[in-house]
MMTF fields as JSON, N, C-alpha, C and O atoms, coordinates in Angstrom:
{
  "mmtfVersion": "1.0.0",
  "mmtfProducer": "UNKNOWN",
  "numBonds": 451,
  "numAtoms": 452,
  "numGroups": 113,
  "numChains": 1,
  "numModels": 1,
  "chainsPerModel": [1],
  "groupsPerChain": [113],
  "chainIdList": ["A"],
  "bondAtomList": [4, 2, 8, 6, 12, 10, 16, 14, 20, 18, 24, 22, 28, 26, 32, 30, 36, 34, 40, 38, 44, 42, 48, 46, 52, 50, 56, 54, 60, 58, 64, 62, 68, 66, 72, 70, 76, 74, 80, 78, 84, 82, 88, 86, 92, 90, 96, 94, 100, 98, 104, 102, 108, 106, 112, 110, 116, 114, 120, 118, 124, 122, 128, 126, 132, 130, 136, 134, 140, 138, 144, 142, 148, 146, 152, 150, 156, 154, 160, 158, 164, 162, 168, 166, 172, 170, 176, 174, 180, 178, 184, 182, 188, 186, 192, 190, 196, 194, 200, 198, 204, 202, 208, 206, 212, 210, 216, 214, 220, 218, 224, 222, 228, 226, 232, 230, 236, 234, 240, 238, 244, 242, 248, 246, 252, 250, 256, 254, 260, 258, 264, 262, 268, 266, 272, 270, 276, 274, 280, 278, 284, 282, 288, 286, 292, 290, 296, 294, 300, 298, 304, 302, 308, 306, 312, 310, 316, 314, 320, 318, 324, 322, 328, 326, 332, 330, 336, 334, 340, 338, 344, 342, 348, 346, 352, 350, 356, 354, 360, 358, 364, 362, 368, 366, 372, 370, 376, 374, 380, 378, 384, 382, 388, 386, 392, 390, 396, 394, 400, 398, 404, 402, 408, 406, 412, 410, 416, 414, 420, 418, 424, 422, 428, 426, 432, 430, 436, 434, 440, 438, 444, 442, 448, 446],
  "bondOrderList": [1, 1, 1, 1, 1, 1, 1, 1, 1, 1, 1, 1, 1, 1, 1, 1, 1, 1, 1, 1, 1, 1, 1, 1, 1, 1, 1, 1, 1, 1, 1, 1, 1, 1, 1, 1, 1, 1, 1, 1, 1, 1, 1, 1, 1, 1, 1, 1, 1, 1, 1, 1, 1, 1, 1, 1, 1, 1, 1, 1, 1, 1, 1, 1, 1, 1, 1, 1, 1, 1, 1, 1, 1, 1, 1, 1, 1, 1, 1, 1, 1, 1, 1, 1, 1, 1, 1, 1, 1, 1, 1, 1, 1, 1, 1, 1, 1, 1, 1, 1, 1, 1, 1, 1, 1, 1, 1, 1, 1, 1, 1, 1],
  "groupList": [{"groupName": "MET", "atomNameList": ["N", "CA", "C", "O"], "elementList": ["N", "C", "C", "O"], "formalChargeList": [0, 0, 0, 0], "bondAtomList": [1, 0, 2, 1, 3, 2], "bondOrderList": [1, 1, 2], "singleLetterCode": "M", "chemCompType": "L-PEPTIDE LINKING"}, {"groupName": "VAL", "atomNameList": ["N", "CA", "C", "O"], "elementList": ["N", "C", "C", "O"], "formalChargeList": [0, 0, 0, 0], "bondAtomList": [1, 0, 2, 1, 3, 2], "bondOrderList": [1, 1, 2], "singleLetterCode": "V", "chemCompType": "L-PEPTIDE LINKING"}, {"groupName": "GLN", "atomNameList": ["N", "CA", "C", "O"], "elementList": ["N", "C", "C", "O"], "formalChargeList": [0, 0, 0, 0], "bondAtomList": [1, 0, 2, 1, 3, 2], "bondOrderList": [1, 1, 2], "singleLetterCode": "Q", "chemCompType": "L-PEPTIDE LINKING"}, {"groupName": "SER", "atomNameList": ["N", "CA", "C", "O"], "elementList": ["N", "C", "C", "O"], "formalChargeList": [0, 0, 0, 0], "bondAtomList": [1, 0, 2, 1, 3, 2], "bondOrderList": [1, 1, 2], "singleLetterCode": "S", "chemCompType": "L-PEPTIDE LINKING"}, {"groupName": "LEU", "atomNameList": ["N", "CA", "C", "O"], "elementList": ["N", "C", "C", "O"], "formalChargeList": [0, 0, 0, 0], "bondAtomList": [1, 0, 2, 1, 3, 2], "bondOrderList": [1, 1, 2], "singleLetterCode": "L", "chemCompType": "L-PEPTIDE LINKING"}, {"groupName": "ALA", "atomNameList": ["N", "CA", "C", "O"], "elementList": ["N", "C", "C", "O"], "formalChargeList": [0, 0, 0, 0], "bondAtomList": [1, 0, 2, 1, 3, 2], "bondOrderList": [1, 1, 2], "singleLetterCode": "A", "chemCompType": "L-PEPTIDE LINKING"}, {"groupName": "ASN", "atomNameList": ["N", "CA", "C", "O"], "elementList": ["N", "C", "C", "O"], "formalChargeList": [0, 0, 0, 0], "bondAtomList": [1, 0, 2, 1, 3, 2], "bondOrderList": [1, 1, 2], "singleLetterCode": "N", "chemCompType": "L-PEPTIDE LINKING"}, {"groupName": "PRO", "atomNameList": ["N", "CA", "C", "O"], "elementList": ["N", "C", "C", "O"], "formalChargeList": [0, 0, 0, 0], "bondAtomList": [1, 0, 2, 1, 3, 2], "bondOrderList": [1, 1, 2], "singleLetterCode": "P", "chemCompType": "L-PEPTIDE LINKING"}, {"groupName": "ILE", "atomNameList": ["N", "CA", "C", "O"], "elementList": ["N", "C", "C", "O"], "formalChargeList": [0, 0, 0, 0], "bondAtomList": [1, 0, 2, 1, 3, 2], "bondOrderList": [1, 1, 2], "singleLetterCode": "I", "chemCompType": "L-PEPTIDE LINKING"}, {"groupName": "ARG", "atomNameList": ["N", "CA", "C", "O"], "elementList": ["N", "C", "C", "O"], "formalChargeList": [0, 0, 0, 0], "bondAtomList": [1, 0, 2, 1, 3, 2], "bondOrderList": [1, 1, 2], "singleLetterCode": "R", "chemCompType": "L-PEPTIDE LINKING"}, {"groupName": "GLU", "atomNameList": ["N", "CA", "C", "O"], "elementList": ["N", "C", "C", "O"], "formalChargeList": [0, 0, 0, 0], "bondAtomList": [1, 0, 2, 1, 3, 2], "bondOrderList": [1, 1, 2], "singleLetterCode": "E", "chemCompType": "L-PEPTIDE LINKING"}, {"groupName": "LYS", "atomNameList": ["N", "CA", "C", "O"], "elementList": ["N", "C", "C", "O"], "formalChargeList": [0, 0, 0, 0], "bondAtomList": [1, 0, 2, 1, 3, 2], "bondOrderList": [1, 1, 2], "singleLetterCode": "K", "chemCompType": "L-PEPTIDE LINKING"}, {"groupName": "PHE", "atomNameList": ["N", "CA", "C", "O"], "elementList": ["N", "C", "C", "O"], "formalChargeList": [0, 0, 0, 0], "bondAtomList": [1, 0, 2, 1, 3, 2], "bondOrderList": [1, 1, 2], "singleLetterCode": "F", "chemCompType": "L-PEPTIDE LINKING"}, {"groupName": "GLY", "atomNameList": ["N", "CA", "C", "O"], "elementList": ["N", "C", "C", "O"], "formalChargeList": [0, 0, 0, 0], "bondAtomList": [1, 0, 2, 1, 3, 2], "bondOrderList": [1, 1, 2], "singleLetterCode": "G", "chemCompType": "PEPTIDE LINKING"}, {"groupName": "TRP", "atomNameList": ["N", "CA", "C", "O"], "elementList": ["N", "C", "C", "O"], "formalChargeList": [0, 0, 0, 0], "bondAtomList": [1, 0, 2, 1, 3, 2], "bondOrderList": [1, 1, 2], "singleLetterCode": "W", "chemCompType": "L-PEPTIDE LINKING"}, {"groupName": "CYS", "atomNameList": ["N", "CA", "C", "O"], "elementList": ["N", "C", "C", "O"], "formalChargeList": [0, 0, 0, 0], "bondAtomList": [1, 0, 2, 1, 3, 2], "bondOrderList": [1, 1, 2], "singleLetterCode": "C", "chemCompType": "L-PEPTIDE LINKING"}, {"groupName": "TYR", "atomNameList": ["N", "CA", "C", "O"], "elementList": ["N", "C", "C", "O"], "formalChargeList": [0, 0, 0, 0], "bondAtomList": [1, 0, 2, 1, 3, 2], "bondOrderList": [1, 1, 2], "singleLetterCode": "Y", "chemCompType": "L-PEPTIDE LINKING"}, {"groupName": "THR", "atomNameList": ["N", "CA", "C", "O"], "elementList": ["N", "C", "C", "O"], "formalChargeList": [0, 0, 0, 0], "bondAtomList": [1, 0, 2, 1, 3, 2], "bondOrderList": [1, 1, 2], "singleLetterCode": "T", "chemCompType": "L-PEPTIDE LINKING"}, {"groupName": "ASP", "atomNameList": ["N", "CA", "C", "O"], "elementList": ["N", "C", "C", "O"], "formalChargeList": [0, 0, 0, 0], "bondAtomList": [1, 0, 2, 1, 3, 2], "bondOrderList": [1, 1, 2], "singleLetterCode": "D", "chemCompType": "L-PEPTIDE LINKING"}, {"groupName": "HIS", "atomNameList": ["N", "CA", "C", "O"], "elementList": ["N", "C", "C", "O"], "formalChargeList": [0, 0, 0, 0], "bondAtomList": [1, 0, 2, 1, 3, 2], "bondOrderList": [1, 1, 2], "singleLetterCode": "H", "chemCompType": "L-PEPTIDE LINKING"}],
  "groupTypeList": [0, 1, 1, 2, 3, 4, 5, 6, 7, 4, 5, 8, 9, 10, 7, 4, 8, 1, 9, 4, 4, 11, 1, 12, 13, 1, 5, 5, 8, 6, 13, 4, 1, 4, 6, 5, 8, 1, 12, 13, 8, 6, 0, 5, 0, 13, 4, 3, 14, 6, 4, 3, 0, 1, 1, 15, 8, 5, 4, 16, 17, 1, 1, 0, 4, 3, 3, 1, 4, 13, 17, 4, 17, 7, 0, 1, 4, 10, 11, 4, 13, 8, 6, 7, 5, 0, 5, 3, 13, 7, 12, 8, 17, 8, 5, 6, 18, 4, 4, 13, 4, 17, 1, 16, 12, 17, 1, 5, 19, 4, 4, 4, 4],
  "groupIdList": [1, 2, 3, 4, 5, 6, 7, 8, 9, 10, 11, 12, 13, 14, 15, 16, 17, 18, 19, 20, 21, 22, 23, 24, 25, 26, 27, 28, 29, 30, 31, 32, 33, 34, 35, 36, 37, 38, 39, 40, 41, 42, 43, 44, 45, 46, 47, 48, 49, 50, 51, 52, 53, 54, 55, 56, 57, 58, 59, 60, 61, 62, 63, 64, 65, 66, 67, 68, 69, 70, 71, 72, 73, 74, 75, 76, 77, 78, 79, 80, 81, 82, 83, 84, 85, 86, 87, 88, 89, 90, 91, 92, 93, 94, 95, 96, 97, 98, 99, 100, 101, 102, 103, 104, 105, 106, 107, 108, 109, 110, 111, 112, 113],
  "secStructList": [7, 2, 2, 2, 2, 2, 2, 7, 6, 6, 6, 7, 7, 1, 7, 2, 2, 2, 2, 2, 2, 2, 2, 2, 2, 2, 2, 2, 2, 2, 2, 2, 2, 2, 2, 2, 2, 2, 2, 2, 2, 2, 2, 2, 6, 6, 7, 7, 2, 2, 2, 2, 2, 2, 2, 2, 2, 2, 2, 2, 2, 2, 2, 2, 2, 2, 2, 2, 2, 2, 2, 2, 2, 2, 2, 2, 2, 2, 2, 6, 6, 7, 7, 2, 2, 2, 2, 2, 2, 2, 2, 2, 2, 2, 2, 2, 2, 2, 2, 2, 2, 2, 2, 2, 2, 2, 2, 2, 2, 2, 2, 7, 7],
  "xCoordList": [1.885, 3.144, 4.116, 4.879, 4.088, 5.03, 4.702, 5.595, 3.423, 3.035, 3.379, 3.852, 3.145, 3.47, 4.972, 5.403, 5.772, 7.22, 7.726, 8.748, 7.026, 7.413, 7.069, 7.803, 5.946, 5.526, 6.406, 6.68, 6.851, 7.676, 8.833, 8.748, 9.906, 11.006, 11.684, 12.34, 11.54, 12.169, 11.4, 11.937, 10.132, 9.304, 9.809, 9.702, 10.354, 10.868, 12.346, 12.727, 13.161, 14.601, 15.293, 16.505, 14.569, 15.172, 15.511, 14.824, 16.558, 16.865, 15.739, 14.972, 15.657, 14.593, 14.581, 13.511, 15.718, 15.764, 15.217, 14.573, 15.46, 14.938, 13.415, 12.727, 12.898, 11.437, 10.816, 9.775, 11.446, 10.914, 10.928, 9.974, 11.99, 12.055, 10.967, 10.394, 10.681, 9.608, 8.249, 7.428, 8.019, 6.749, 6.582, 5.502, 7.635, 7.543, 7.413, 6.742, 8.043, 7.899, 6.472, 5.93, 5.869, 4.471, 3.555, 2.612, 3.827, 3.016, 3.143, 2.154, 4.34, 4.538, 3.774, 3.152, 3.817, 3.081, 1.576, 0.859, 1.098, -0.331, -0.749, -1.791, 0.067, -0.242, -0.317, -1.22, 0.625, 0.626, -0.572, -1.191, -0.895, -2.05, -3.348, -4.193, -3.504, -4.708, -4.807, -5.892, -3.672, -3.68, -4.107, -4.886, -3.615, -3.994, -5.493, -6.146, -6.031, -7.471, -8.281, -9.219, -7.921, -8.668, -8.553, -9.541, -7.362, -7.175, -8.004, -8.642, -7.987, -8.778, -10.268, -10.959, -10.757, -12.179, -12.503, -13.527, -11.626, -11.861, -11.911, -12.769, -10.998, -10.978, -12.207, -12.773, -12.609, -13.796, -15.063, -15.996, -15.088, -16.244, -16.212, -17.165, -15.121, -15.022, -14.675, -14.941, -14.083, -13.7, -12.46, -11.719, -12.245, -11.134, -9.783, -9.646, -8.814, -7.447, -6.9, -6.252, -7.157, -6.639, -7.19, -6.441, -8.472, -9.078, -8.52, -8.246, -8.354, -7.794, -6.376, -6.013, -5.588, -4.215, -4.197, -3.379, -5.08, -5.164, -5.478, -4.828, -6.471, -6.871, -5.739, -5.461, -5.091, -4.027, -2.805, -2.251, -2.382, -1.226, -1.541, -0.723, -2.724, -3.108, -3.217, -2.77, -3.8, -3.96, -2.603, -2.395, -1.688, -0.364, 0.357, 0.969, 0.282, 0.939, 0.352, 1.092, -0.951, -1.596, -1.254, -1.04, -1.199, -0.838, 0.575, 0.816, 1.497, 2.88, 2.997, 3.654, 2.362, 2.433, 1.741, 2.201, 0.646, -0.052, 0.814, 0.803, 1.548, 2.461, 3.544, 3.854, 4.113, 5.139, 4.547, 5.138, 3.383, 2.741, 2.371, 2.569, 1.837, 1.439, 2.626, 2.494, 3.775, 4.976, 5.674, 6.107, 5.775, 6.545, 5.773, 6.371, 4.456, 3.664, 3.812, 4.069, 3.663, 3.836, 5.237, 5.4, 6.236, 7.602, 7.781, 8.401, 7.242, 7.338, 6.551, 7.021, 5.346, 4.538, 5.243, 5.194, 5.897, 6.62, 7.767, 8.001, 8.481, 9.582, 9.078, 9.797, 7.835, 7.245, 6.629, 6.124, 6.669, 6.134, 4.631, 4.003, 4.05, 2.615, 2.422, 3.176, 1.425, 1.155, 0.755, -0.331, 1.615, 1.293, 0.097, -0.571, -0.186, -1.327, -2.646, -3.61, -2.695, -3.924, -4.063, -5.163, -2.961, -3.038, -2.835, -3.248, -2.221, -1.886, -3.12, -3.179, -4.102, -5.279, -5.997, -6.135, -6.46, -7.17, -6.297, -6.752, -5.058, -4.178, -3.913, -3.992, -3.603, -3.302, -4.54, -4.426, -5.706, -6.939, -7.217, -7.489, -7.152, -7.412, -6.354, -6.675, -5.098, -4.009, -4.122, -3.905, -4.454, -4.589, -5.751, -5.645, -6.854, -7.988, -7.605, -7.868, -6.988, -6.577, -5.501, -5.535, -4.568, -3.492, -4.047, -3.635, -4.965, -5.556, -6.273, -6.087, -7.092, -7.799, -6.837, -6.999, -5.837, -4.861, -4.094, -3.914, -3.647, -2.904, -3.801, -3.383, -5.016, -5.91, -6.157, -6.027, -6.512, -6.813, -5.573, -5.661, -4.416, -3.176, -2.817, -2.468, -2.9, -2.618, -3.615, -3.227, -4.885, -5.901, -5.621, -5.745, -5.25, -4.951, -3.751, -3.774, -2.719, -1.503, -1.686, -1.13, -2.451, -2.587, -3.746, -3.736, -4.732, -5.91, -5.999, -7.077, -4.898, -4.912, -5.149, -5.189],
  "yCoordList": [-10.604, -10.836, -11.558, -12.415, -11.216, -11.849, -13.323, -14.17, -13.633, -15.038, -15.816, -16.949, -15.214, -15.886, -16.108, -17.168, -15.131, -15.302, -16.329, -16.97, -16.498, -17.539, -18.921, -19.884, -19.01, -20.291, -20.717, -21.905, -19.75, -20.055, -19.057, -18.057, -19.321, -18.359, -18.104, -17.076, -19.002, -18.816, -17.853, -17.377, -17.554, -16.675, -15.234, -14.507, -14.831, -13.472, -13.582, -14.134, -13.062, -13.228, -12.067, -12.119, -11.04, -9.886, -10.216, -11.018, -9.603, -9.797, -9.243, -8.378, -9.751, -9.369, -7.868, -7.258, -7.274, -5.84, -5.01, -3.987, -5.427, -4.709, -4.811, -3.828, -5.995, -6.17, -5.326, -4.702, -5.299, -4.508, -3.021, -2.31, -2.549, -1.135, -0.78, 0.307, -1.681, -1.432, -1.366, -0.502, -2.277, -2.29, -0.992, -0.401, -0.536, 0.69, 1.915, 2.882, 1.882, 2.973, 3.102, 4.204, 1.971, 1.971, 2.449, 3.202, 2.015, 2.457, 3.962, 4.631, 4.497, 5.942, 6.718, 7.736, 6.248, 6.915, 6.822, 7.811, 5.638, 5.475, 6.42, 7.069, 6.496, 7.371, 8.824, 9.543, 9.27, 10.663, 10.979, 12.035, 10.073, 10.293, 10.313, 11.186, 9.355, 9.326, 10.57, 11.121, 11.012, 12.229, 13.444, 14.266, 13.563, 14.701, 14.696, 15.738, 13.522, 13.414, 13.747, 14.542, 13.142, 13.365, 14.815, 15.412, 15.382, 16.774, 17.703, 18.635, 17.44, 18.259, 18.183, 19.202, 16.996, 16.831, 17.535, 18.21, 17.377, 18.046, 19.561, 20.222, 20.104, 21.554, 22.014, 23.07, 21.226, 21.571, 21.554, 22.32, 20.676, 20.587, 21.645, 21.782, 22.385, 23.447, 22.95, 23.634, 21.769, 21.251, 21.976, 22.584, 21.906, 22.646, 22.098, 20.919, 22.968, 22.624, 21.555, 20.607, 21.704, 20.747, 19.346, 18.369, 19.249, 17.943, 17.325, 16.125, 18.134, 17.637, 17.113, 16.081, 17.805, 17.369, 16.07, 15.191, 15.939, 14.706, 13.527, 12.485, 13.698, 12.62, 12.266, 11.087, 13.266, 13.007, 12.354, 11.409, 12.833, 12.229, 10.802, 9.901, 10.596, 9.245, 8.32, 7.175, 8.797, 7.983, 7.567, 6.394, 8.511, 8.193, 7.19, 6.24, 7.404, 6.499, 5.095, 4.111, 4.999, 3.681, 2.981, 1.769, 3.721, 3.105, 2.53, 1.411, 3.283, 2.813, 1.618, 0.627, 1.712, 0.61, -0.641, -1.756, -0.462, -1.616, -2.301, -3.526, -1.523, -2.092, -2.916, -4.025, -2.381, -3.111, -4.397, -5.47, -4.281, -5.443, -6.491, -7.687, -6.042, -6.97, -7.644, -8.733, -7.003, -7.581, -8.544, -9.625, -8.14, -8.939, -10.114, -11.127, -9.982, -11.04, -12.398, -13.386, -12.495, -13.813, -14.388, -15.6, -13.524, -14.005, -14.573, -15.621, -13.888, -14.354, -15.646, -16.578, -15.702, -16.921, -18.119, -19.226, -17.893, -18.996, -19.472, -20.675, -18.54, -18.906, -19.689, -20.529, -19.413, -20.117, -21.459, -22.192, -21.776, -23.042, -23.023, -24.078, -21.829, -21.676, -21.327, -20.526, -21.919, -21.659, -20.193, -19.799, -19.381, -17.955, -17.676, -16.656, -18.556, -18.337, -18.424, -17.742, -19.248, -19.43, -18.406, -17.921, -18.083, -17.28, -15.791, -14.988, -15.405, -13.99, -13.102, -12.05, -13.506, -12.67, -12.257, -11.061, -13.206, -12.824, -12.045, -11.075, -12.462, -11.776, -10.337, -9.418, -10.141, -8.797, -7.903, -6.725, -8.436, -7.648, -7.148, -5.964, -8.038, -7.653, -6.679, -5.671, -6.979, -6.105, -4.716, -3.713, -4.643, -3.341, -2.537, -1.319, -3.196, -2.494, -1.895, -0.724, -2.706, -2.219, -1.142, -0.14, -1.355, -0.389, 0.929, 1.999, 0.859, 2.064, 2.906, 4.121, 2.268, 3.012, 3.611, 4.756, 2.834, 3.322, 4.52, 5.516, 4.429, 5.543, 6.768, 7.876, 6.584, 7.726, 8.454, 9.676, 7.703, 8.35, 8.925, 9.936, 8.302, 8.854, 10.168, 11.144, 10.199, 11.433, 12.516, 13.663, 12.167, 13.138, 13.682, 14.882, 12.805, 13.221, 14.164, 15.173, 13.84, 14.654, 16.005, 17.006, 16.047, 17.286, 18.171, 19.374, 17.599, 18.378, 18.69, 19.019, 18.593, 18.926, 20.388, 20.825],
  "zCoordList": [-8.367, -9.031, -8.114, -8.561, -6.836, -5.909, -5.752, -5.791, -5.575, -5.43, -6.691, -6.612, -7.855, -9.112, -9.233, -9.689, -8.834, -8.93, -7.934, -8.178, -6.806, -5.852, -6.399, -6.179, -7.115, -7.675, -8.843, -9.017, -9.644, -10.803, -10.868, -11.58, -10.132, -10.067, -11.415, -11.583, -12.359, -13.661, -14.551, -15.551, -14.199, -15.018, -14.98, -15.968, -13.851, -13.703, -13.38, -12.347, -14.253, -14.128, -13.419, -13.211, -13.049, -12.4, -10.945, -10.312, -10.424, -9.0, -8.121, -8.544, -6.911, -5.985, -5.738, -5.724, -5.548, -5.247, -6.399, -6.167, -7.622, -8.794, -8.824, -9.095, -8.546, -8.512, -7.408, -7.618, -6.226, -5.116, -5.435, -5.118, -6.054, -6.43, -7.437, -7.371, -8.363, -9.331, -8.633, -8.942, -7.698, -6.959, -6.189, -6.203, -5.515, -4.738, -5.64, -5.279, -6.799, -7.758, -8.259, -8.346, -8.585, -9.035, -7.91, -8.154, -6.683, -5.543, -5.335, -5.035, -5.491, -5.33, -6.392, -6.091, -7.619, -8.695, -8.446, -8.597, -8.065, -7.742, -6.626, -6.71, -5.583, -4.456, -4.865, -4.439, -5.691, -6.136, -7.034, -6.896, -7.944, -8.835, -8.028, -8.227, -7.123, -6.284, -5.417, -5.234, -4.882, -4.065, -4.874, -4.391, -6.078, -6.916, -7.186, -7.128, -7.479, -7.741, -6.497, -6.556, -5.374, -4.131, -3.679, -3.252, -3.769, -3.363, -4.245, -3.756, -5.544, -6.453, -6.151, -6.159, -5.889, -5.549, -4.239, -4.126, -3.246, -1.959, -2.115, -1.531, -2.897, -3.094, -3.9, -3.62, -4.887, -5.683, -4.837, -5.081, -3.846, -2.957, -1.859, -1.093, -1.788, -0.787, 0.599, 1.587, 0.688, 1.997, 2.509, 1.736, 3.8, 4.399, 3.943, 3.616, 3.931, 3.554, 4.503, 4.061, 5.801, 6.791, 6.55, 6.578, 6.319, 6.072, 4.792, 4.747, 3.766, 2.507, 2.706, 2.144, 3.489, 3.753, 4.556, 4.286, 5.531, 6.316, 5.407, 5.479, 4.562, 3.666, 2.704, 2.485, 2.133, 1.158, 1.792, 1.229, 2.937, 3.621, 4.033, 3.847, 4.593, 5.008, 3.798, 3.855, 2.716, 1.514, 0.953, 0.643, 0.823, 0.287, 1.19, 0.704, 2.491, 3.44, 3.354, 3.367, 3.266, 3.188, 1.876, 1.864, 0.78, -0.504, -0.425, -0.878, 0.143, 0.24, 1.203, 0.883, 2.375, 3.342, 2.817, 3.061, 2.105, 1.531, 0.482, 0.361, -0.257, -1.252, -0.567, -1.002, 0.492, 1.243, 1.812, 1.688, 2.433, 3.038, 1.995, 2.209, 0.875, -0.183, -0.851, -1.411, -0.793, -1.394, -0.436, -0.833, 0.816, 1.77, 2.378, 2.738, 2.492, 3.128, 2.439, 3.128, 1.116, 0.491, 0.696, 0.84, 0.709, 0.918, 2.322, 2.497, 3.311, 4.694, 4.874, 5.526, 4.292, 4.415, 3.788, 4.324, 2.653, 2.024, 2.911, 3.028, 3.536, 4.435, 5.648, 6.188, 6.076, 7.204, 6.801, 7.652, 5.523, 5.042, 4.817, 4.728, 4.724, 4.483, 3.013, 2.461, 2.381, 0.971, 0.794, 1.219, 0.171, 0.046, -0.852, -0.683, -1.8, -2.693, -1.924, -2.271, -0.897, -0.129, 1.002, 1.269, 1.659, 2.877, 2.651, 3.487, 1.564, 1.364, 1.256, 1.894, 0.462, 0.234, 1.502, 1.76, 2.303, 3.531, 4.507, 5.112, 4.659, 5.607, 5.171, 5.986, 3.914, 3.419, 3.485, 3.823, 3.172, 3.222, 4.632, 4.83, 5.602, 6.99, 7.483, 8.113, 7.198, 7.653, 7.017, 7.697, 5.739, 5.075, 5.641, 5.786, 5.963, 6.559, 7.912, 8.181, 8.744, 10.061, 9.948, 10.662, 9.064, 8.854, 8.322, 8.769, 7.382, 6.811, 7.845, 7.899, 8.665, 9.716, 10.727, 11.15, 11.111, 12.085, 11.541, 12.242, 10.309, 9.701, 9.574, 9.91, 9.1, 8.918, 10.237, 10.312, 11.272, 12.546, 13.206, 13.902, 13.002, 13.552, 12.855, 13.519, 11.542, 10.806, 11.195, 11.417, 11.279, 11.68, 13.084, 13.329, 13.985, 15.349, 15.391, 16.096, 14.645, 14.659, 13.966, 14.418, 12.884, 12.131, 12.573, 12.315, 13.229, 13.59, 15.083, 15.579, 15.795, 17.226, 17.469, 18.619]
}
């Protein structure tokens, strides 16, 4: 949506802050729904409470950070004069993978000491 709105600013008439709030709202809802599903599966499988909490906290954090990264990256690339439609996909994919692993292991380290 961000790349499309950059390509055709007249297609979306809402102010930037309204669009960003909607993106973050959707990410928060996605994170909560995914957490409920994952937590339920973990508990049904008899996994430990600590492990379930690590996974859920890391998952929610990664969903929110990925939303921020996926929203801001095309905007930054456009400001730098780089075609966001071409560069956003690979950059966001690599950054999300690295970010996800870092968040997961950091949360695990902090909660399972």
